[in-house]
N, C-alpha and C positions, 0 to 999 in steps of 0.2 A: 504494500500500500504506500501511497505517497502522502506526504504531510506538509502542510503549509505552516511555516512558523514565522512570526514577527517577534524579534527579540526585544525591540524597543518600541514604545508607542510612536507612530508616525514613520517607523522604519519600513523599508521595502521588504515584503515577505520573501523568504528564501524557501526553496522546495528541497526537502530531504526525504530519503526513503527511510521507513522505520516502522516498528511494530505498534507503537502506542504514542498518541499525542500527549498523554499524561506523563509518560516517562521522559520523552525527548523534549517536549515543549517547555517543561518547567525545570529541568536540570537534574533531577535525580536519575541515577542509572536504572535501567529496567529491572535489574536484579534486586535492587533495594525496594522498588515499588512492589515487585512480586513478594518479597519477604514481608513487607508491611501488610499487604493484602492477606497473606497466609496467616500472619499473627492475628489479624482482625478476625479471620475465619475461625481460628482456634478459640479466640475469646468469645465469639458469638456461640459456638458449639458449647463451650463451658457454661455460658449463661442459660442456654436451653436445658442442659443437663441439671443445672442448679434448680431451675423451676420444676423440672420433672421430679427430682429428688425431694424438693420441698413439698410438692403436692402429695407425694406418697409417704411422707414422714421418714425419709431416709437420710436426714442430715445428722446422723450420729454414727459412731463406729467408723467403718471405712468411708462412709458418706460424708464425714467431716471435711474431706478434701473439696467437696462441692459447696461449702458454706459461704464462700466469698463472692456471691453473685453480683452484688452492687459494686464491689471493689473492681471486679473484672469489667463491669460496664464502664467504669471510669477509665480503665486501661484501654478499652476499646475506643472510647472517645479521644483519648490522647493520641493513639495511633491514627485514628481517623483525621485528627487535626493535621498531621503530617501529610496524609494522603490528599486531603482537601486542599491544603496549601499547595502541594505539588501540582494537582490537577486543575485547580480553580483560581489560583492567585491572580492570574492575568484577567480572567473573566470576571472575578469578583470586584474588580475596579469599575465595573459597569453594573451596579447593584440591581437594576430592574431585571435584567436577564438572569442574574445569579439567583435572586429571590424567586423568580418564576420557576427555575429549575429545582430549587429546594422544595417549593410547594408541590410541584408535580411528583417529586420523589417521596415526600412524607405523607401528604394528605390522603391519597387513595388507599394506602395501607392502613392509616389511622382510622379512616371512616369504615373500612372493611372490618377492622378489629372491633370497632364500636357496634357495628351491625351484628357481628357474631355475638358479642356480649349481650346485646338486646335480645337476640333470638334465644340464647341459652337461658337468660333470666325469664323470658316468656315461657319457654318450655318447662322450666322449673316451677312456674306458677308464682314467682315472687317479683315480677317486673314492677307491678304497681307499688309494692312496698319499698322497693330499692331504688326506683327511678328518682333522680334529682336533677332538676333543670340547671342548678348552679354547677354541679359536677359535669354535666354535659357541656355547658358553655365554657367552663374552666378548662376542660380537657381539650376542646377545640381551639382554645386560645393559648394552649401550652402552659397553663398555670398549675398543673397537677403535680402532686408528690404524695408520699405516704405519711399521713399525719401520725400514725401509730408509732413511727420510729424517728420522726423529725419534728422539732418545734417550728411554729410559724408557717405551716403549710396553708396555702390559700384554699385549695380543694383537693380531695382525694380523686384518683382516677375514676372515670366513668364506670359505674356499676362494679366498682372494686376490681377492675381489670388491672391489677397491680403492676404488671410489666410496662404499662404505659407511663409509669413515673418518669422514666428516663427521657421521654420525648421532650419534656419541658426543658431539660438541660441542653438537648440537641438543638431545639429551636432557639434558645438563648444564644448559643454559640453561633448559629447561622445568622442571627440578627446582628450581632456585634462584629462579625468577621469583616465585612466590607468596610465599615467606617474605620476600624482599627488598621486594616490593611492600607487604606488610603492615607491615613495619618502616618503610618510607617514609611510609605513611599515618599511622602512630602518631607519627613524628618527622620531619615534613617539613623 
């Protein structure tokens, strides 16, 4: 595949052959990008296993190794920061397109998760008792976290779909990334 790369704003693009615009366009070697993606995949699998173990009461004995789900989510976010900076740092200098890509990436999955939560609660017969407009709106706005383990939480995730807690942190990162990046470019 061919790749068009503009190294500086206003510079004439050069054409290079390469496997990935993420790896070549932003400067990290492809092997580093692959390693970061592999580490993120391992972290994501760990978090899924953590949730499965927690749901089945297996976070004791040998299952103690899966006790650190929230901490691994933070590691995932840190690794993702490098990947996003590598792949998006030039495009994030144009926030409208950057934010549109983030919305297209996050909200379809979030809404699907909320629909599934609604269907499960309806099937369990407790949707009316558990439904909360504040939690629905707060989750859509990215204000959710788990009040049982953190002080000062605005809302719990919609219908207690606790894995949604992390999206509030992800959305906050995505919101501040372009302005911080622009400031960094102006005052390195």
